[in-house]
C-alpha positions, 0 to 999 in steps of 0.5 A, a space after each residue: 500500500 502506497 502512502 500519500 504525502 502528509 497534509 497540514 491539519 489546517 488545510 484538511 480542516 479547510 477542505 472539510 469545511 468547504 465540502 460541508 458548505 460551512 465556510 461562508 457561515 463561519 465567515 459570517 460569524 467572524 464578521 460578528 466577532 470582529 465587529 469592534 475592530 472593524 467599526 471602532 470602539 466608539 461605534 461598537 459601544 452603541 451597537 450589537 451585531 445580531 446576525 447575517 441573513 442572506 447578506 444582510 447584517 442586522 445591527 441592534 443600536 442603543 439609541 435612535 439618534 445613533 441609528 440615524 447617524 449609522 444609516 448615513 455611514 452604511 456604505 462606508 461600514 459595508 466597505 470596511 467589513 468586506 475589505 476586512 474579510 477580503 470578500 463580499 459578505 455583507 451587501 446591506 445593513 439593517 439598523 434596529 
């Protein structure tokens, strides 16, 4: 029996995740976890990212005044997220 060349564990895990269709979902969770570093501490204090559903990021905002302000910054925030993740994950943001 001929043995194949050993693979790194990380590449094997990545391959398994792709085969199971979990890669995209993990990237979405990564956005939620990295939210403070992407948008900055000031915005992170007044927001809570809840979930990503079909490319729409749902954000809970503490005050309506902040919700209005963030609505004006929506496109900029989406660019920051997608740039940080090196792929388009978010195509809309809903502030609630």
